[in-house]
gemmi code that builds the backbone of each chain (N, CA, C; Angstrom):
import gemmi

chains = {
    "A": [
        ("MET", (81.934, -23.678, -184.496), (82.808, -24.815, -184.209), (83.456, -25.290, -185.500)),
        ("ASN", (84.759, -25.530, -185.431), (85.510, -25.912, -186.616), (85.883, -27.396, -186.523)),
        ("ILE", (85.355, -28.190, -187.466), (85.615, -29.636, -187.422), (86.395, -30.039, -188.663)),
        ("THR", (87.580, -30.634, -188.453), (88.346, -31.113, -189.603), (88.744, -32.566, -189.364)),
        ("TYR", (88.874, -33.302, -190.471), (89.254, -34.711, -190.332), (90.379, -35.050, -191.302)),
        ("ASP", (91.439, -35.635, -190.774), (92.562, -36.090, -191.594), (92.428, -37.601, -191.749)),
        ("GLU", (92.038, -38.024, -192.984), (91.720, -39.427, -193.196), (92.923, -40.339, -193.014)),
        ("LYS", (94.094, -39.869, -193.505), (95.313, -40.689, -193.406), (95.639, -41.012, -191.962)),
        ("LYS", (95.574, -39.960, -191.131), (95.922, -40.151, -189.712), (94.727, -40.588, -188.873)),
        ("ARG", (93.567, -40.636, -189.491), (92.303, -40.890, -188.764), (92.190, -39.965, -187.557)),
        ("LEU", (92.523, -38.705, -187.816), (92.580, -37.702, -186.756), (91.455, -36.679, -186.929)),
        ("LEU", (90.635, -36.595, -185.890), (89.524, -35.632, -185.900), (89.890, -34.465, -184.996)),
        ("CYS", (89.808, -33.260, -185.554), (90.124, -32.084, -184.745), (88.864, -31.246, -184.545)),
        ("ILE", (88.547, -31.008, -183.288), (87.348, -30.237, -182.938), (87.789, -28.890, -182.370)),
        ("GLY", (87.569, -27.825, -183.121), (87.924, -26.493, -182.621), (86.693, -25.819, -182.034)),
        ("PHE", (86.598, -25.829, -180.701), (85.451, -25.171, -180.064), (85.576, -23.658, -180.226)),
        ("GLU", (84.416, -22.990, -180.253), (84.429, -21.532, -180.392), (83.413, -20.888, -179.454)),
        ("GLY", (83.766, -19.738, -178.924), (82.829, -18.966, -178.101), (82.800, -19.409, -176.654)),
        ("GLU", (81.614, -19.353, -176.042), (81.476, -19.655, -174.629), (80.872, -21.048, -174.444)),
        ("ILE", (81.502, -21.838, -173.560), (80.967, -23.174, -173.290), (80.297, -23.153, -171.924)),
        ("ASP", (78.973, -23.239, -171.926), (78.238, -23.351, -170.663), (77.087, -24.338, -170.870)),
        ("HIS", (76.228, -24.456, -169.878), (75.103, -25.396, -169.971), (74.235, -25.097, -171.192)),
        ("HIS", (74.070, -23.816, -171.502), (73.210, -23.417, -172.620), (73.798, -23.827, -173.969)),
        ("THR", (75.107, -23.656, -174.130), (75.717, -23.897, -175.444), (76.231, -25.332, -175.614)),
        ("CYS", (76.487, -26.045, -174.497), (77.232, -27.299, -174.648), (76.378, -28.447, -175.209)),
        ("LEU", (75.057, -28.354, -175.092), (74.221, -29.436, -175.631), (74.393, -29.541, -177.146)),
        ("GLU", (74.317, -28.386, -177.802), (74.468, -28.335, -179.253), (75.898, -28.743, -179.652)),
        ("MET", (76.876, -28.259, -178.877), (78.271, -28.618, -179.188), (78.462, -30.123, -179.084)),
        ("ALA", (77.928, -30.724, -178.006), (78.082, -32.167, -177.794), (77.480, -32.933, -178.975)),
        ("LYS", (76.325, -32.458, -179.431), (75.650, -33.150, -180.528), (76.505, -33.096, -181.801)),
        ("ARG", (77.092, -31.940, -182.069), (77.897, -31.807, -183.287), (79.161, -32.653, -183.212)),
        ("VAL", (79.761, -32.726, -182.009), (80.954, -33.569, -181.852), (80.572, -35.035, -182.045)),
        ("ASP", (79.463, -35.440, -181.423), (79.020, -36.837, -181.545), (78.742, -37.201, -183.001)),
        ("ASP", (78.097, -36.284, -183.732), (77.824, -36.539, -185.154), (79.132, -36.767, -185.917)),
        ("ALA", (80.139, -35.948, -185.612), (81.430, -36.085, -186.309), (82.102, -37.410, -185.932)),
        ("ILE", (82.010, -37.784, -184.655), (82.619, -39.047, -184.215), (81.959, -40.230, -184.936)),
        ("HIS", (80.619, -40.203, -185.013), (79.913, -41.298, -185.679), (80.191, -41.325, -187.178)),
        ("LYS", (80.358, -40.153, -187.761), (80.591, -40.067, -189.206), (81.987, -40.598, -189.573)),
        ("TYR", (83.007, -40.183, -188.801), (84.387, -40.504, -189.200), (84.985, -41.703, -188.480)),
        ("LEU", (84.472, -42.072, -187.323), (85.078, -43.121, -186.489), (86.595, -42.936, -186.399)),
        ("PRO", (87.057, -41.860, -185.832), (88.496, -41.561, -185.787), (89.223, -42.462, -184.793)),
        ("SER", (90.553, -42.491, -184.891), (91.330, -43.192, -183.863), (91.850, -42.195, -182.829)),
        ("THR", (91.962, -40.921, -183.241), (92.421, -39.879, -182.323), (91.557, -38.631, -182.491)),
        ("VAL", (91.295, -37.970, -181.377), (90.554, -36.709, -181.434), (91.336, -35.639, -180.675)),
        ("ILE", (91.447, -34.457, -181.282), (92.049, -33.321, -180.573), (90.957, -32.291, -180.313)),
        ("PHE", (90.799, -31.928, -179.044), (89.871, -30.855, -178.685), (90.675, -29.563, -178.545)),
        ("ASP", (90.369, -28.594, -179.415), (91.130, -27.339, -179.430), (90.305, -26.202, -178.826)),
        ("PHE", (90.919, -25.486, -177.887), (90.203, -24.433, -177.156), (90.693, -23.024, -177.493)),
        ("ALA", (91.469, -22.895, -178.592), (92.060, -21.584, -178.916), (91.004, -20.483, -178.995)),
        ("LYS", (89.810, -20.808, -179.492), (88.796, -19.768, -179.696), (87.689, -19.793, -178.646)),
        ("VAL", (87.994, -20.382, -177.483), (86.992, -20.423, -176.413), (87.257, -19.281, -175.433)),
        ("SER", (86.245, -18.439, -175.217), (86.443, -17.267, -174.363), (85.974, -17.501, -172.931)),
        ("PHE", (85.158, -18.539, -172.713), (84.667, -18.826, -171.367), (84.256, -20.291, -171.295)),
        ("MET", (84.522, -20.907, -170.140), (84.007, -22.267, -169.936), (83.726, -22.482, -168.459)),
        ("ASP", (82.580, -23.088, -168.150), (82.324, -23.492, -166.764), (82.283, -25.018, -166.693)),
        ("SER", (81.793, -25.569, -165.586), (81.903, -27.021, -165.401), (81.060, -27.812, -166.404)),
        ("SER", (80.140, -27.144, -167.091), (79.387, -27.828, -168.148), (80.346, -28.377, -169.204)),
        ("GLY", (81.439, -27.648, -169.432), (82.441, -28.081, -170.408), (83.134, -29.369, -169.973)),
        ("ILE", (83.364, -29.503, -168.660), (83.986, -30.736, -168.147), (83.057, -31.916, -168.427)),
        ("GLY", (81.768, -31.727, -168.107), (80.786, -32.783, -168.335), (80.686, -33.149, -169.803)),
        ("MET", (80.741, -32.123, -170.655), (80.642, -32.354, -172.091), (81.846, -33.173, -172.581)),
        ("LEU", (83.042, -32.833, -172.101), (84.240, -33.579, -172.517), (84.189, -35.022, -171.999)),
        ("LEU", (83.760, -35.185, -170.746), (83.684, -36.535, -170.174), (82.700, -37.407, -170.969)),
        ("GLY", (81.584, -36.817, -171.357), (80.586, -37.547, -172.135), (81.143, -38.004, -173.480)),
        ("ARG", (81.929, -37.113, -174.130), (82.520, -37.480, -175.421), (83.606, -38.552, -175.222)),
        ("TYR", (84.357, -38.407, -174.123), (85.415, -39.386, -173.820), (84.826, -40.793, -173.701)),
        ("LYS", (83.666, -40.900, -173.030), (83.028, -42.215, -172.882), (82.682, -42.797, -174.242)),
        ("LYS", (82.199, -41.961, -175.154), (81.856, -42.429, -176.508), (83.114, -42.888, -177.243)),
        ("LEU", (84.213, -42.138, -177.062), (85.454, -42.478, -177.759), (86.028, -43.797, -177.249)),
        ("LEU", (85.881, -44.022, -175.931), (86.359, -45.277, -175.354), (85.738, -46.466, -176.077)),
        ("ARG", (84.428, -46.345, -176.348), (83.685, -47.448, -176.964), (84.194, -47.776, -178.363)),
        ("ILE", (84.748, -46.789, -179.076), (85.270, -47.093, -180.419), (86.796, -47.212, -180.386)),
        ("GLY", (87.360, -47.251, -179.186), (88.797, -47.467, -179.041), (89.651, -46.277, -179.436)),
        ("ALA", (89.077, -45.083, -179.410), (89.840, -43.891, -179.791), (90.380, -43.172, -178.553)),
        ("THR", (91.437, -42.395, -178.755), (91.975, -41.585, -177.655), (91.783, -40.108, -177.988)),
        ("ALA", (91.919, -39.271, -176.960), (91.716, -37.838, -177.182), (92.757, -37.031, -176.420)),
        ("THR", (93.037, -35.839, -176.949), (93.900, -34.887, -176.242), (93.243, -33.513, -176.307)),
        ("ILE", (93.784, -32.604, -175.468), (93.272, -31.235, -175.393), (94.418, -30.306, -175.761)),
        ("GLN", (94.130, -29.226, -176.481), (95.205, -28.276, -176.756), (94.714, -26.830, -176.763)),
        ("ASN", (95.673, -25.935, -176.683), (95.417, -24.477, -176.755), (94.468, -23.967, -175.681)),
        ("ILE", (94.714, -24.313, -174.425), (93.817, -23.812, -173.385), (94.428, -22.587, -172.697)),
        ("SER", (93.546, -21.661, -172.332), (93.973, -20.467, -171.606), (94.191, -20.843, -170.137)),
        ("GLU", (94.765, -19.903, -169.381), (94.978, -20.166, -167.950), (93.659, -20.422, -167.231)),
        ("ASP", (92.622, -19.659, -167.590), (91.319, -19.826, -166.936), (90.773, -21.238, -167.144)),
        ("ILE", (90.868, -21.702, -168.376), (90.310, -23.018, -168.686), (91.177, -24.115, -168.072)),
        ("GLU", (92.482, -23.874, -168.031), (93.377, -24.862, -167.407), (93.038, -25.018, -165.924)),
        ("LYS", (92.685, -23.894, -165.293), (92.342, -23.916, -163.864), (91.129, -24.816, -163.608)),
        ("ILE", (90.107, -24.662, -164.430), (88.884, -25.470, -164.279), (89.134, -26.931, -164.612)),
        ("LEU", (89.764, -27.180, -165.744), (89.979, -28.560, -166.164), (90.916, -29.268, -165.191)),
        ("GLY", (91.930, -28.541, -164.692), (92.883, -29.129, -163.755), (92.196, -29.591, -162.481)),
        ("MET", (91.237, -28.798, -162.019), (90.509, -29.126, -160.794), (89.733, -30.430, -160.919)),
        ("SER", (89.282, -30.721, -162.126), (88.440, -31.905, -162.330), (89.264, -33.180, -162.506)),
        ("GLY", (90.570, -33.041, -162.723), (91.415, -34.221, -162.924), (91.268, -34.843, -164.305)),
        ("ILE", (90.659, -34.121, -165.225), (90.341, -34.706, -166.541), (91.603, -34.974, -167.383)),
        ("PHE", (92.712, -34.253, -167.050), (93.941, -34.440, -167.843), (94.499, -35.852, -167.714)),
        ("LYS", (94.061, -36.571, -166.675), (94.526, -37.958, -166.523), (93.961, -38.841, -167.620)),
        ("ILE", (92.790, -38.504, -168.131), (92.205, -39.342, -169.183), (92.223, -38.662, -170.556)),
        ("ILE", (92.162, -37.337, -170.564), (92.311, -36.598, -171.836), (93.491, -35.644, -171.639)),
        ("PRO", (94.706, -36.109, -171.930), (95.885, -35.304, -171.601), (96.013, -34.049, -172.455)),
        ("LEU", (96.817, -33.127, -171.929), (97.140, -31.924, -172.687), (98.141, -32.301, -173.767)),
        ("GLN", (97.870, -31.864, -174.970), (98.774, -32.095, -176.098), (99.999, -31.203, -175.885)),
        ("GLU", (101.187, -31.791, -175.887), (102.369, -30.973, -175.615), (102.694, -30.045, -176.770)),
        ("GLU", (102.694, -30.610, -177.984), (102.937, -29.762, -179.143), (101.616, -29.478, -179.822)),
        ("VAL", (101.347, -28.206, -180.052), (100.053, -27.834, -180.647), (99.986, -28.338, -182.086)),
        ("TYR", (98.890, -29.004, -182.398), (98.661, -29.520, -183.746), (97.903, -28.463, -184.551)),
        ("PHE", (98.440, -28.106, -185.713), (97.766, -27.118, -186.548), (96.851, -27.810, -187.537)),
        ("TYR", (95.667, -27.260, -187.703), (94.657, -27.919, -188.533), (93.865, -26.861, -189.282)),
        ("GLY", (92.963, -27.312, -190.112), (92.001, -26.413, -190.752), (92.575, -25.678, -191.944)),
    ],
    "B": [
        ("MET", (84.593, 1.425, -151.633), (83.369, 1.557, -152.446), (82.255, 0.704, -151.862)),
        ("ASP", (81.094, 1.283, -151.632), (79.925, 0.524, -151.201), (78.864, 0.627, -152.289)),
        ("ASN", (78.401, -0.517, -152.724), (77.389, -0.514, -153.777), (76.618, -1.825, -153.727)),
        ("GLU", (75.490, -1.829, -154.367), (74.624, -2.998, -154.267), (73.751, -3.100, -155.508)),
        ("MET", (73.466, -4.321, -155.958), (72.508, -4.477, -157.059), (71.733, -5.768, -156.901)),
        ("LYS", (70.509, -5.738, -157.420), (69.659, -6.929, -157.423), (69.199, -7.188, -158.840)),
        ("LEU", (69.171, -8.452, -159.168), (68.831, -8.847, -160.528), (67.850, -10.009, -160.418)),
        ("GLU", (66.812, -9.984, -161.240), (65.863, -11.097, -161.249), (65.767, -11.605, -162.676)),
        ("ILE", (66.052, -12.887, -162.852), (66.023, -13.444, -164.210), (65.170, -14.701, -164.248)),
        ("LYS", (64.604, -14.966, -165.400), (63.841, -16.188, -165.591), (64.822, -17.358, -165.715)),
        ("SER", (64.389, -18.539, -165.298), (65.294, -19.698, -165.284), (65.447, -20.305, -166.671)),
        ("LYS", (65.930, -19.490, -167.596), (66.181, -19.974, -168.952), (67.692, -20.081, -169.149)),
        ("SER", (68.119, -21.150, -169.837), (69.564, -21.369, -169.929), (70.275, -20.230, -170.671)),
        ("CYS", (69.549, -19.543, -171.573), (70.214, -18.440, -172.281), (70.501, -17.269, -171.340)),
        ("ASN", (69.902, -17.266, -170.147), (70.197, -16.205, -169.177), (71.460, -16.470, -168.357)),
        ("GLU", (72.044, -17.657, -168.494), (73.283, -17.957, -167.752), (74.380, -16.976, -168.148)),
        ("ALA", (74.544, -16.774, -169.451), (75.579, -15.839, -169.920), (75.256, -14.418, -169.467)),
        ("PHE", (73.968, -14.036, -169.564), (73.568, -12.692, -169.141), (73.890, -12.476, -167.661)),
        ("ALA", (73.550, -13.458, -166.821), (73.754, -13.315, -165.369), (75.233, -13.137, -165.031)),
        ("ARG", (76.080, -13.983, -165.588), (77.506, -13.885, -165.218), (78.138, -12.605, -165.760)),
        ("ILE", (77.683, -12.182, -166.959), (78.246, -10.954, -167.531), (77.765, -9.730, -166.754)),
        ("ALA", (76.477, -9.748, -166.323), (75.934, -8.629, -165.549), (76.678, -8.494, -164.222)),
        ("VAL", (76.895, -9.613, -163.525), (77.609, -9.549, -162.243), (79.053, -9.100, -162.474)),
        ("ALA", (79.690, -9.645, -163.504), (81.078, -9.256, -163.798), (81.167, -7.758, -164.102)),
        ("ALA", (80.199, -7.249, -164.838), (80.199, -5.820, -165.178), (80.027, -4.982, -163.915)),
        ("PHE", (79.153, -5.431, -163.013), (78.930, -4.687, -161.766), (80.191, -4.690, -160.895)),
        ("VAL", (80.816, -5.853, -160.800), (82.017, -6.001, -159.971), (83.206, -5.226, -160.559)),
        ("SER", (83.167, -5.014, -161.880), (84.330, -4.421, -162.547), (84.619, -2.993, -162.080)),
        ("GLN", (83.637, -2.345, -161.399), (83.906, -0.994, -160.882), (84.971, -1.017, -159.780)),
        ("LEU", (85.270, -2.217, -159.237), (86.341, -2.328, -158.237), (87.698, -2.569, -158.900)),
        ("ASP", (87.714, -2.551, -160.224), (88.943, -2.744, -160.975), (89.655, -4.059, -160.613)),
        ("PRO", (88.948, -5.169, -160.703), (89.557, -6.469, -160.376), (90.547, -6.909, -161.453)),
        ("THR", (91.382, -7.899, -161.141), (92.272, -8.456, -162.156), (91.432, -9.317, -163.109)),
        ("LEU", (92.024, -9.656, -164.247), (91.313, -10.504, -165.210), (90.990, -11.856, -164.597)),
        ("GLU", (91.916, -12.346, -163.768), (91.686, -13.650, -163.137), (90.523, -13.573, -162.147)),
        ("GLU", (90.469, -12.486, -161.390), (89.374, -12.336, -160.424), (88.016, -12.259, -161.135)),
        ("ILE", (87.978, -11.524, -162.235), (86.727, -11.421, -163.013), (86.327, -12.795, -163.557)),
        ("ALA", (87.302, -13.535, -164.058), (87.010, -14.868, -164.594), (86.481, -15.779, -163.478)),
        ("ASP", (87.068, -15.673, -162.279), (86.616, -16.486, -161.143), (85.159, -16.180, -160.807)),
        ("VAL", (84.831, -14.887, -160.732), (83.468, -14.477, -160.371), (82.476, -14.936, -161.445)),
        ("LYS", (82.845, -14.739, -162.708), (81.966, -15.152, -163.804), (81.670, -16.652, -163.737)),
        ("THR", (82.730, -17.425, -163.496), (82.559, -18.875, -163.478), (81.681, -19.293, -162.300)),
        ("ALA", (81.940, -18.708, -161.113), (81.173, -19.080, -159.917), (79.686, -18.744, -160.102)),
        ("VAL", (79.393, -17.567, -160.662), (77.995, -17.176, -160.894), (77.351, -18.118, -161.909)),
        ("SER", (78.093, -18.451, -162.938), (77.584, -19.354, -163.962), (77.207, -20.705, -163.350)),
        ("GLU", (78.050, -21.200, -162.438), (77.777, -22.486, -161.783), (76.505, -22.409, -160.937)),
        ("ALA", (76.389, -21.342, -160.150), (75.236, -21.221, -159.247), (73.936, -21.098, -160.038)),
        ("VAL", (73.941, -20.250, -161.063), (72.733, -20.035, -161.861), (72.359, -21.319, -162.625)),
        ("THR", (73.355, -22.004, -163.141), (73.093, -23.258, -163.858), (72.468, -24.285, -162.909)),
        ("ASN", (72.985, -24.375, -161.686), (72.399, -25.288, -160.694), (70.931, -24.972, -160.461)),
        ("SER", (70.611, -23.683, -160.306), (69.219, -23.289, -160.068), (68.330, -23.727, -161.227)),
        ("ILE", (68.821, -23.548, -162.443), (68.018, -23.875, -163.633), (67.824, -25.384, -163.773)),
        ("ILE", (68.938, -26.125, -163.667), (68.861, -27.577, -163.912), (68.255, -28.314, -162.725)),
        ("HIS", (68.773, -27.990, -161.514), (68.376, -28.782, -160.350), (67.243, -28.130, -159.563)),
        ("GLY", (67.354, -26.808, -159.318), (66.322, -26.122, -158.545), (64.973, -26.186, -159.260)),
        ("TYR", (64.966, -25.729, -160.495), (63.707, -25.667, -161.250), (63.542, -26.828, -162.221)),
        ("GLU", (64.514, -27.712, -162.296), (64.466, -28.871, -163.217), (63.980, -28.459, -164.609)),
        ("ASN", (64.585, -27.382, -165.102), (64.302, -26.849, -166.443), (62.866, -26.342, -166.629)),
        ("GLN", (62.135, -26.179, -165.528), (60.796, -25.567, -165.608), (60.941, -24.057, -165.364)),
        ("ASP", (59.825, -23.329, -165.544), (59.865, -21.879, -165.350), (59.972, -21.501, -163.880)),
        ("GLY", (60.776, -20.522, -163.610), (60.899, -19.998, -162.260), (61.752, -18.746, -162.326)),
        ("PHE", (61.933, -18.107, -161.189), (62.772, -16.916, -161.182), (63.991, -17.112, -160.284)),
        ("ILE", (65.083, -16.536, -160.705), (66.332, -16.600, -159.949), (66.694, -15.176, -159.537)),
        ("HIS", (66.979, -15.006, -158.259), (67.378, -13.698, -157.753), (68.887, -13.679, -157.535)),
        ("ILE", (69.502, -12.630, -157.984), (70.940, -12.459, -157.761), (71.125, -11.137, -157.027)),
        ("HIS", (71.807, -11.203, -155.923), (71.993, -10.026, -155.081), (73.501, -9.862, -154.893)),
        ("CYS", (73.995, -8.695, -155.230), (75.436, -8.488, -155.190), (75.755, -7.240, -154.359)),
        ("ILE", (76.611, -7.411, -153.360), (76.968, -6.290, -152.485), (78.478, -6.065, -152.554)),
        ("LEU", (78.856, -4.838, -152.806), (80.280, -4.479, -152.794), (80.532, -3.635, -151.551)),
        ("SER", (81.561, -3.986, -150.807), (81.884, -3.207, -149.625), (83.407, -3.176, -149.505)),
        ("GLY", (83.988, -2.014, -149.788), (85.445, -1.937, -149.871), (85.909, -2.823, -151.011)),
        ("ARG", (86.799, -3.785, -150.718), (87.250, -4.744, -151.738), (86.511, -6.076, -151.608)),
        ("ASP", (85.498, -6.112, -150.745), (84.746, -7.362, -150.526), (83.529, -7.448, -151.454)),
        ("ILE", (83.386, -8.603, -152.051), (82.214, -8.868, -152.894), (81.389, -9.956, -152.225)),
        ("GLU", (80.090, -9.754, -152.188), (79.197, -10.782, -151.675), (78.143, -11.030, -152.742)),
        ("ILE", (77.978, -12.269, -153.139), (77.000, -12.591, -154.183), (76.051, -13.669, -153.669)),
        ("GLU", (74.767, -13.390, -153.741), (73.759, -14.389, -153.378), (73.011, -14.806, -154.624)),
        ("VAL", (72.846, -16.108, -154.813), (72.027, -16.613, -155.915), (70.914, -17.450, -155.280)),
        ("ILE", (69.676, -17.030, -155.504), (68.543, -17.645, -154.802), (67.525, -18.181, -155.801)),
        ("ASP", (67.091, -19.432, -155.590), (65.950, -19.927, -156.370), (64.880, -20.442, -155.423)),
        ("TYR", (63.670, -20.574, -155.942), (62.541, -21.050, -155.142), (62.076, -22.390, -155.690)),
        ("GLY", (63.059, -23.206, -156.038), (62.798, -24.507, -156.655), (62.685, -25.615, -155.624)),
        ("LYS", (63.129, -26.811, -156.006), (62.809, -27.981, -155.180), (63.733, -28.168, -153.978)),
        ("GLY", (64.858, -27.430, -153.952), (65.745, -27.568, -152.800), (66.644, -28.793, -152.905)),
        ("ILE", (67.640, -28.847, -152.006), (68.617, -29.940, -152.034), (68.416, -30.799, -150.784)),
        ("GLU", (68.273, -32.095, -150.989), (67.992, -32.988, -149.867), (69.186, -33.076, -148.920)),
        ("ASN", (70.362, -33.254, -149.491), (71.547, -33.409, -148.650), (72.645, -32.483, -149.190)),
        ("VAL", (72.774, -31.316, -148.564), (73.701, -30.296, -149.068), (75.144, -30.796, -149.004)),
        ("GLU", (75.516, -31.447, -147.905), (76.904, -31.914, -147.771), (77.256, -32.883, -148.898)),
        ("MET", (76.329, -33.757, -149.238), (76.582, -34.719, -150.314), (76.685, -33.982, -151.651)),
        ("ALA", (75.791, -33.027, -151.868), (75.786, -32.280, -153.135), (77.092, -31.521, -153.339)),
        ("LYS", (77.721, -31.125, -152.214), (78.955, -30.345, -152.328), (80.183, -31.197, -152.639)),
        ("GLN", (80.063, -32.511, -152.512), (81.213, -33.382, -152.785), (81.610, -33.287, -154.259)),
        ("PRO", (82.927, -33.200, -154.520), (83.356, -33.167, -155.921), (82.855, -34.409, -156.666)),
        ("LEU", (82.417, -34.230, -157.870), (81.964, -35.291, -158.777), (80.601, -35.869, -158.413)),
        ("PHE", (79.986, -35.385, -157.297), (78.625, -35.851, -157.019), (77.674, -35.190, -157.999)),
        ("THR", (76.830, -35.996, -158.623), (75.771, -35.403, -159.441), (74.489, -36.188, -159.249)),
        ("SER", (73.371, -35.459, -159.222), (72.074, -36.119, -159.111), (71.581, -36.568, -160.485)),
        ("CYS", (72.335, -36.216, -161.528), (71.957, -36.611, -162.896), (73.092, -37.403, -163.554)),
        ("PRO", (73.371, -38.610, -163.073), (74.532, -39.348, -163.590), (74.426, -39.692, -165.073)),
        ("ASN", (73.218, -39.714, -165.630), (73.096, -40.087, -167.035), (73.150, -38.903, -167.997)),
        ("SER", (73.254, -37.699, -167.441), (73.446, -36.565, -168.338), (74.917, -36.184, -168.247)),
        ("ASP", (75.341, -35.265, -169.095), (76.754, -34.889, -169.103), (77.043, -33.839, -168.039)),
        ("ARG", (76.645, -34.078, -166.795), (76.967, -33.122, -165.733), (78.182, -33.647, -164.980)),
        ("SER", (79.132, -32.748, -164.694), (80.404, -33.199, -164.114), (80.348, -33.329, -162.597)),
        ("GLY", (79.386, -32.691, -161.947), (79.349, -32.729, -160.486), (80.407, -31.848, -159.849)),
        ("MET", (80.904, -30.869, -160.614), (81.998, -30.028, -160.114), (81.541, -28.620, -159.733)),
        ("GLY", (80.258, -28.330, -159.877), (79.766, -26.967, -159.676), (80.123, -26.359, -158.323)),
        ("PHE", (79.730, -27.028, -157.233), (80.005, -26.479, -155.904), (81.511, -26.425, -155.617)),
        ("THR", (82.240, -27.435, -156.094), (83.690, -27.453, -155.882), (84.335, -26.231, -156.541)),
        ("ILE", (83.866, -25.900, -157.736), (84.407, -24.735, -158.439), (84.026, -23.445, -157.711)),
        ("MET", (82.775, -23.342, -157.265), (82.374, -22.138, -156.513), (83.241, -21.984, -155.268)),
        ("GLU", (83.465, -23.083, -154.554), (84.279, -23.042, -153.334), (85.706, -22.610, -153.620)),
        ("ASN", (86.257, -23.111, -154.726), (87.659, -22.835, -155.032), (87.883, -21.476, -155.677)),
        ("PHE", (86.907, -21.005, -156.445), (87.090, -19.753, -157.171), (86.722, -18.541, -156.322)),
        ("MET", (85.926, -18.791, -155.271), (85.584, -17.706, -154.353), (86.307, -17.995, -153.023)),
        ("ASP", (86.303, -17.020, -152.092), (86.984, -17.261, -150.817), (86.101, -18.056, -149.860)),
        ("GLU", (84.799, -17.885, -150.009), (83.861, -18.501, -149.076), (82.603, -18.871, -149.832)),
        ("MET", (81.992, -19.989, -149.472), (80.718, -20.347, -150.082), (79.838, -21.053, -149.068)),
        ("LYS", (78.580, -20.651, -149.011), (77.652, -21.278, -148.076), (76.372, -21.627, -148.824)),
        ("VAL", (75.824, -22.803, -148.544), (74.592, -23.212, -149.210), (73.515, -23.418, -148.157)),
        ("GLU", (72.392, -22.747, -148.340), (71.249, -22.994, -147.463), (70.124, -23.491, -148.343)),
        ("SER", (69.502, -24.603, -147.932), (68.459, -25.146, -148.777), (67.355, -25.766, -147.936)),
        ("ILE", (66.128, -25.551, -148.349), (64.989, -26.193, -147.686), (64.208, -26.931, -148.766)),
        ("LEU", (63.996, -28.223, -148.539), (63.281, -29.032, -149.529), (61.920, -28.415, -149.837)),
        ("GLY", (61.642, -28.294, -151.108), (60.351, -27.751, -151.529), (60.267, -26.234, -151.468)),
        ("MET", (61.265, -25.594, -150.887), (61.232, -24.137, -150.741), (62.254, -23.441, -151.638)),
        ("GLY", (63.436, -24.025, -151.738), (64.440, -23.413, -152.588), (65.840, -23.471, -151.997)),
        ("THR", (66.742, -22.803, -152.687), (68.161, -22.863, -152.322), (68.779, -21.483, -152.431)),
        ("LYS", (69.625, -21.176, -151.447), (70.368, -19.919, -151.497), (71.858, -20.242, -151.433)),
        ("VAL", (72.601, -19.742, -152.397), (74.058, -19.898, -152.383), (74.657, -18.522, -152.100)),
        ("LEU", (75.467, -18.453, -151.074), (76.116, -17.189, -150.710), (77.621, -17.350, -150.938)),
        ("MET", (78.174, -16.444, -151.731), (79.612, -16.532, -152.040), (80.287, -15.206, -151.712)),
        ("LYS", (81.496, -15.298, -151.174), (82.236, -14.083, -150.848), (83.643, -14.152, -151.427)),
        ("LYS", (84.122, -12.998, -151.799), (85.495, -12.930, -152.293), (86.046, -11.537, -151.986)),
        ("THR", (87.278, -11.486, -151.515), (87.939, -10.208, -151.303), (88.942, -9.997, -152.413)),
        ("LEU", (88.797, -8.895, -153.134), (89.703, -8.617, -154.245), (91.033, -8.091, -153.723)),
        ("LYS", (92.090, -8.378, -154.485), (93.406, -7.834, -154.148), (93.363, -6.310, -154.219)),
        ("GLU", (94.205, -5.667, -153.429), (94.250, -4.198, -153.479), (94.666, -3.743, -154.871)),
        ("GLY", (93.892, -2.843, -155.450), (94.180, -2.389, -156.814), (95.296, -1.368, -156.850)),
    ],
}
model = gemmi.Model(1)
for chain_id, residues in chains.items():
    chain = gemmi.Chain(chain_id)
    for i, (resn, *xyz) in enumerate(residues, 1):
        res = gemmi.Residue()
        res.name, res.seqid = resn, gemmi.SeqId(i, " ")
        for name, pos in zip(("N", "CA", "C"), xyz):
            atom = gemmi.Atom()
            atom.name, atom.element = name, gemmi.Element(name[0])
            atom.pos, atom.b_iso = gemmi.Position(*pos), 0.0
            res.add_atom(atom)
        chain.add_residue(res)
    model.add_chain(chain)
structure = gemmi.Structure()
structure.add_model(model)
structure.setup_entities()
């Protein structure tokens, strides 16, 4: 997982990597939470460019992080999703609260 | 093509990836599209994860996966001998979760239903749960 923080913009970018399922998402959630607590960002971008598989565990993981971000008044967006991941995320309606980033933000 | 396989795995979360990849590899002899393979992988992942988290509540148990290929039809059964589901209709509702305080989305059955052509859940409290999923692949 690639985590970068832009202090000027208070922008935290989380680049997920590999497969997101029930087995892997606990550790991922913990690392994202640690970064959120460390930086207290105003915006978070979740990047899926390097994710090869995701099931509904990923939806739960994103929703859990979204709740934490709400508490510190931060917003989040999603970027670089494949068709497969868009299909799953679209079904859950999560784009209403964590929208798709229209222009891809380059980081790292 | 007619073919069949049975797989028995321990209810460990690291076996979720193994189960979906094994089923995808077996199904791949029908030369499915990438989207069809992704659908099958995701549906199997959901069913196996349910068995581990809800059926066995993260305790030790065995999960049986039975896969039958007949022509372009795929039939996949995922069976556990865990605690069973009290109200199957309620469990199938989108966003329903029996673990509201964990990061579970409650989308598992909805995804299985949408990614496969057919899904049926049979469950007996204290005995276990069987999820039967069917999908017909496009003509190759």
